[in-house]
N, C-alpha and C positions, 0 to 999 in steps of 0.2 A: 504494500499500500504506499502511496505517496501522500505526505502531509505538506498542506500549503497553509500559510496564515495570510489572511487578507485584512488589511488596514482599510477602513471605510470612513470616509467623511460624508455627512448627511446634512439635510435641512434639519437645524436644531429643533424645529417644531414637529418633526416627524420621527425622532429617534426611537421611541418604543415601538411604532407601527413598522418601521423599517427593520428594526431588530427582530420582530417576529416573522416578518416576511423572509429575511435572510435565513432564519432558523428553519423554515419550512421547506427550504431548497434541498433537493436531494444531494448528498455529498457533503453538506454542511453538518458537522457534528456538534459545534458549540459557538455561541455568540455571546460576546461581552460588551457590555455599555461601559465606557471608561471615560476617565478625565485625561486631559492632555492634548496632543496635536491631532488625534482621531477620536471619532464619536464611537466607532464599533470596531471590534476586532473578531473576525470569524475564522474559525479553524475548519479546514476542509480535509477530508480523507477520501481518496479516490484511488482507482486501480492503475491509471495512466495519465500521462501529461496532458493528453486530448481532452480529458474529463475535467482537468483544472480549467482549461481555456473555455470549456462548456459552461461550467459553474459560474466562472467569474464574468466572463464577456457576454454570454447569452442570457444569464440569469441575474447575478447580483447587480451588474452595472446598468441593467436596464429597468431596475426597481424604482418606482416613484420616491424621491427623496435622497437617492443616492447621488453625490455630486462628484466623488473621485474614489478610486481604489488603488491600492498598492499591494501587489501580491509578492509573497516571499516563500520560496520552496524550501522545505527543511531537508537537509542531508542526513542528519542523525538526532535522535533525541536522547536526552539525558534526564535522570530522575535523581532525587536525593538518595534513593535506595541503590542505584547504580554507583554512584560516587562513594558511598559508605562501604559498599562491597569491595571496591578497589583499595580500600584502606584497612580492611580487616584481614588479619593473617591468621589463618587456621581456626577462624571461629565459625 
């Protein structure tokens, strides 16, 4: 599976509606409303790169309220459990 993170700038008056519309798209696993430079962050999990293009350009970018997106494709994931395991010796 390929994971992509999509940073989404929206119309500030439509953030909740836009977030729910993004969450309803197939391939989107999580959507976060956040403070900072972007309004929403969506996590996408799909089988191939072509599906990322479909989810972002054919679905997310065309939603009412979406002004701009920036997509970042993940190479590898890390978790605190992975990091802790790397430092444990014989435990």
